[in-house]
C-alpha positions in Angstrom: 9.8 9.5 1.6 9.6 11.3 -1.8 9.3 9.6 -5.1 10.4 11.4 -8.2 9.5 9.8 -11.7 10.9 11.0 -14.8 9.6 9.9 -18.3 8.2 6.7 -16.7 6.7 4.2 -19.0 5.5 0.5 -18.9 4.6 -1.8 -21.7 3.8 -5.4 -22.1 4.7 -6.7 -25.6 3.8 -3.8 -27.9 1.0 -2.3 -25.7 1.9 0.7 -23.5 0.2 0.7 -20.1 1.4 4.3 -19.4 4.2 6.4 -20.8 5.9 9.7 -20.5 4.8 10.1 -16.8 6.6 12.7 -14.9 5.6 13.5 -11.3 6.8 14.1 -7.7 5.1 12.3 -5.0 5.5 14.2 -1.8 5.8 13.1 1.9 2.6 13.7 4.0 0.4 13.8 0.8 -2.2 11.3 -0.4 -2.6 10.4 -4.1 -5.4 8.5 -5.7 -4.5 6.5 -8.8 -7.7 6.3 -10.9 -8.7 5.1 -14.2 -10.9 2.5 -16.0 -10.5 -1.2 -15.2 -7.5 -2.6 -16.9 -5.9 0.8 -17.3 -2.8 -0.1 -15.4 -3.4 1.2 -11.7 -1.9 -1.9 -10.1 1.0 -1.9 -12.6 1.9 1.7 -11.9 1.8 1.0 -8.1 4.0 -2.0 -8.6 6.6 0.1 -10.6 6.5 2.8 -7.9 7.2 0.5 -5.0 9.9 -1.3 -7.0 8.3 -4.7 -7.6 8.1 -4.4 -11.3 10.7 -2.7 -13.6 9.9 0.2 -15.7 10.2 0.0 -19.5 11.4 3.6 -19.8 12.4 6.4 -17.4 13.5 6.4 -13.8 12.1 6.2 -10.3 14.1 8.1 -7.6 13.5 7.7 -3.9 14.7 10.2 -1.2 14.2 11.2 2.3 14.9 14.7 3.7 18.6 14.1 3.9 19.5 11.4 1.4 18.9 9.6 -1.8 17.6 6.2 -1.1 19.2 3.5 -3.2 16.6 1.6 -5.3 17.5 -1.6 -3.7 16.8 -0.2 -0.2 13.5 1.5 -1.0 11.5 -1.6 0.2 12.5 -0.8 3.8 10.6 2.4 3.6 7.4 1.0 2.0 4.4 -0.8 3.2 1.9 -2.5 0.8 -1.6 -4.0 1.1 -3.4 -5.4 -2.0 -6.2 -8.1 -2.5 -3.7 -10.2 -4.5 -0.9 -10.1 -1.9 -0.3 -13.6 -0.4 -0.2 -14.3 3.3 1.4 -17.4 5.0 -1.7 -19.3 5.5 -0.1 -22.0 7.6 0.6 -19.4 10.3 -1.9 -18.3 13.0 -2.6 -14.7 13.3 -0.3 -14.2 16.3 2.6 -16.0 14.3 2.0 -13.9 11.1 2.1 -10.6 13.1 5.3 -11.7 14.9 6.9 -12.9 11.7 6.0 -9.7 9.8 7.4 -7.4 12.5 10.8 -9.2 12.5 11.3 -7.2 9.2 9.5 -3.9 10.0 9.4 -1.6 12.9 6.1 -1.0 14.6 4.6 2.4 14.0 4.2 4.8 17.0 6.0 2.2 19.3 2.8 0.3 19.7 3.1 -2.9 21.7 3.1 -5.9 19.3 0.7 -7.7 21.6 -2.0 -5.0 20.9 -1.9 -5.2 17.2 -4.4 -7.9 16.7 -6.8 -5.8 18.9 -6.2 -2.7 16.8 -7.1 -4.9 13.8 -10.3 -5.9 15.6 -9.1 -9.5 15.2 -8.1 -10.3 18.7 -10.7 -13.2 18.8 -8.7 -15.0 16.1 -5.2 -14.8 17.7 -4.7 -18.5 17.5 -6.7 -19.2 14.3 -4.9 -20.4 11.1 -5.0 -17.7 8.5 -6.2 -20.4 6.0 -9.5 -20.4 7.9 -9.9 -16.7 7.9 -12.7 -15.2 5.8 -11.7 -13.1 2.8 -12.6 -9.9 4.9 -10.5 -10.9 7.8 -7.5 -11.6 5.5 -7.9 -8.1 3.9 -8.1 -6.5 7.3 -4.9 -8.3 8.4 -3.2 -7.1 5.2 -4.2 -3.5 5.9 -3.2 -3.8 9.6 0.2 -5.0 8.8 0.7 -2.1 6.4 -0.9 0.5 8.7 1.2 -0.4 11.8 4.6 -0.8 10.0 6.9 2.0 10.7 7.4 3.1 7.1 7.4 6.4 5.4 5.3 5.3 2.3 2.0 3.4 2.1 0.7 1.7 -1.0 -2.9 0.5 -0.9 -4.6 -1.1 -3.9 -8.3 -1.4 -3.8 -8.0 -1.5 0.0 -11.7 -2.2 0.9 -12.0 -5.2 -1.2 -14.0 -7.9 0.7 -14.6 -5.5 3.6 -18.1 -5.0 5.1 -19.5 -1.6 6.1 -18.0 -1.8 9.7 -14.6 -2.9 8.4 -14.7 0.0 5.8 -15.2 2.4 8.6 -12.3 0.8 10.5 -10.1 1.3 7.4 -11.1 4.9 7.1 -10.3 5.7 10.7 -6.9 3.9 10.6 -6.0 5.6 7.2 -6.5 9.0 8.9 -4.6 8.0 12.0 -1.7 6.1 10.4 -1.5 7.9 7.0 -1.3 11.5 7.9 2.4 11.8 8.0 3.2 9.4 5.3 3.3 9.4 1.5 0.1 7.5 0.7 -0.8 6.1 -2.8 -4.2 4.5 -3.3 -5.2 2.7 -6.4 -9.0 2.9 -6.6 -12.1 4.2 -8.4 -14.1 4.1 -5.2 -14.2 7.6 -3.6 -14.8 6.1 -0.1 -11.2 4.5 -0.3 -9.4 7.8 -0.4 -9.8 11.1 1.4 -11.4 14.1 -0.2 -8.1 16.0 -0.4 -6.3 13.3 -2.2 -4.7 14.4 -5.4 -6.1 12.3 -8.4 -3.8 10.9 -11.1 -5.9 9.6 -13.9 -4.2 7.0 -16.0 -6.5 7.7 -19.0 -4.2 10.8 -19.6 -0.9 8.6 -19.5 -1.4 6.6 -22.6 
């Protein structure tokens, strides 16, 4: 998926978070959204994936053949953020089955193998409410990585992950992000590849 933004701006009350943003996000490319804490990285991501309306400008989605209607863009998008809610009354197995009722599985992976690919197979029947913060974050990332979507949005993706889980994240990002449009909001260089194109929000005020 390609995302084209023209004169994009977002403000809360009288304060502009960003404005006059013009850019084309291309398929099979990775972009790192950087900037000081509170600069609007998460807000920009939410505007781009369609959760939050822009104050000015337009966001246009397209694939190689067609313009994608704004209300259909979510079908092409996977998101993982520390603030994203999970259904904590579900077990891991139930959460995976529920999620993939709405999304296809990437690379035709058997759904029974996904918990193992998340390195969470030991917790198949454990309630998500009893997961550690690191396990919850790995689940969020796994659901995003393994969904058959053309765009991947990751906001501070290694929050709550230990060293081993960070290495798991980096491997899966290379494996499941190479052919997709990937946007990563982060100031931590280990969270995005060296070839990622940086977009610094300090210049969009």
